[in-house]
C-alpha positions in Angstrom: 4.2 -4.7 -5.3 1.2 -6.2 -5.5 0.9 -10.2 -5.1 -1.1 -11.3 -9.0 -0.3 -14.4 -10.6 1.6 -12.2 -13.6 3.7 -10.3 -10.7 4.2 -14.1 -9.0 6.4 -15.2 -12.5 9.0 -13.0 -11.8 9.2 -12.5 -8.1 8.7 -13.0 -4.5 5.1 -11.5 -3.9 4.1 -14.2 -1.0 4.1 -11.1 1.9 2.8 -8.3 -0.9 -1.2 -7.6 -0.5 -3.4 -9.5 -3.2 -5.1 -6.7 -5.4 -7.8 -6.2 -2.6 -5.6 -5.5 0.6 -4.2 -3.2 -2.2 -7.1 -1.1 -3.3 -8.2 -1.2 0.5 -5.6 0.4 1.6 -5.8 3.3 -0.9 -9.8 3.5 -0.2 -9.2 4.0 3.5 -6.3 7.2 2.1 -9.1 8.7 -0.6 -11.7 8.1 1.9 -10.8 8.9 5.3 -10.5 11.7 6.8 -7.6 13.8 5.9 -4.3 13.7 8.1 -2.4 16.3 7.4 0.7 14.7 9.2 0.9 11.8 5.9 0.8 15.3 3.2 3.5 14.6 1.5 5.6 11.2 2.9 5.4 7.5 2.1 2.3 5.3 4.3 2.3 1.6 4.1 -0.4 0.1 6.4 -1.9 3.2 7.5 2.2 4.8 9.0 4.4 6.6 7.7 7.7 5.3 6.4 10.6 6.9 7.2 12.4 8.1 3.8 15.9 6.6 3.4 
């Protein structure tokens, strides 16, 4: 979820990242050195999230 004026009409996005924050995280994943431990994992804020 991204915190935009449109998404805020339907959901509580107060803790969601702004578009700029989300873009930074994507650029970090795309441009930083490959981390093999992240292959096939769900990543949030640079940390692997467990599937549950």
